[in-house]
C-alpha positions, 0 to 999 in steps of 0.5 A, spaced: 429 207 366 425 211 360 425 219 362 419 223 359 420 230 360 416 236 359 416 244 360 409 244 363 404 239 364 398 239 369 400 234 374 406 229 373 402 224 377 396 224 373 400 224 367 404 218 369 398 214 371 395 215 364 401 213 360 401 207 365 394 205 363 396 206 355 401 200 357 408 204 357 413 199 359 415 200 366 419 203 370 419 210 367 419 217 370 415 223 368 419 230 370 416 237 369 419 244 369 413 246 372 406 243 374 399 247 373 396 243 378 401 239 382 397 235 388 400 232 394 396 227 399 389 228 400 388 232 394 392 238 396 395 243 391 402 243 391 406 249 388 410 247 382 414 253 379 421 253 375 427 251 379 424 245 383 424 238 382 417 235 380 417 228 378 413 221 378 416 215 378 412 209 376 415 202 377 412 195 378 410 192 385 408 185 387 401 188 391 398 195 393 398 193 400 405 197 402 403 203 398 404 208 405 411 204 406 413 205 399 412 212 400 416 212 406 421 208 403 422 214 398 422 219 403 428 215 406 431 215 399 430 223 398 433 224 405 439 220 403 441 223 396 439 230 399 444 229 405 450 226 400 449 231 395 448 238 399 450 236 406 443 238 408 440 234 414 432 233 413 427 230 418 421 226 416 414 229 418 410 223 418 408 220 413 412 222 408 414 229 408 421 232 409 422 238 413 428 243 414 428 247 420 421 245 421 419 248 414 417 243 408 422 242 403 419 235 400 413 232 399 411 225 397 405 222 394 404 214 393 399 211 389 397 205 386 394 203 379 392 195 378 391 193 371 389 185 370 396 182 373 400 188 374 400 193 380 404 199 378 406 204 384 406 211 382 411 215 387 410 223 386 416 227 389 416 234 389 422 238 392 423 245 393 430 246 390 432 252 386 425 255 386 424 261 390 419 260 396 415 266 399 415 266 406 408 270 406 405 265 401 408 259 404 410 260 411 412 253 412 416 252 406 423 252 404 428 250 399 435 247 398 438 253 395 435 258 400 438 253 406 445 253 402 445 260 399 447 257 392 443 253 386 444 246 385 445 242 379 437 240 378 439 234 373 444 231 377 439 231 383 434 228 379 438 222 376 440 221 384 433 221 386 430 217 381 436 211 382 435 211 390 428 211 390 428 205 385 433 202 389 429 203 396 423 201 393 426 194 391 429 193 398 423 194 401 420 189 397 425 184 398 427 185 405 421 189 408 420 195 412 424 193 418 430 195 414 428 202 414 425 203 421 431 205 425 432 211 420 425 213 420 425 213 428 431 216 429 430 222 424 423 223 425 421 230 426 416 234 431 418 228 436 415 230 443 411 236 440 404 237 440 400 236 433 393 235 430 393 228 426 387 227 421 385 220 420 379 216 419 375 222 418 377 225 425 382 229 428 386 228 434 391 232 438 397 229 442 404 229 442 409 225 437 412 219 441 415 215 435 413 210 430 411 203 430 416 198 427 411 198 421 411 205 420 405 207 424 405 214 428 405 213 435 401 219 438 401 220 446 395 222 449 394 227 455 393 221 460 399 218 457 396 212 453 398 211 446 394 212 439 397 208 433 395 211 427 396 207 421 394 212 415 393 219 416 397 226 416 399 231 421 394 237 420 397 242 424 404 243 428 
């Protein structure tokens, strides 16, 4: 895999998209020390100071239909690497954020680019590693360094993350999402907690009941019924 490294760029996701459009051989990864306008899901900004891991992996996939599941598989990959490399146990905040003690340590963005017969999956990953997270500015964010009390080898972590994400995406393509479903459900954050979810241009509150086998969020309503949310995000918790 070709690694394209930058000191500072606007966005690894946007840069990777342009490089793919220009015909670069897949797979490749764009890695930056900082991003001036990093972005997450639904266009939300992502603070990207020095010390964090900011990257986008671009790889070929059969179709654009599994982009949400691909991002969730990437979350599994990152969580596995973080646990193995640091001992820190993260939980999945649906659909593809990772939390440590209710605070966000990683965000993942999945997008696709379709060109003639090639579909490129762009997996943007932002991990708060050695960067300082100020509670007054980002009260629901955390860093691995803060959790561990010491810094982490960023280059080694990056290599491990890229290898595992590529492996898990390929596993998803070959074996399907059922491979990851048990882990997703067992490591789901905010279970039984009251949350507000944005989907289909609306917001609905309920308690997190679990995930479907396909990775949809199961939201328990006050009357005990379940709402299955295929695509959206937890807005408030």
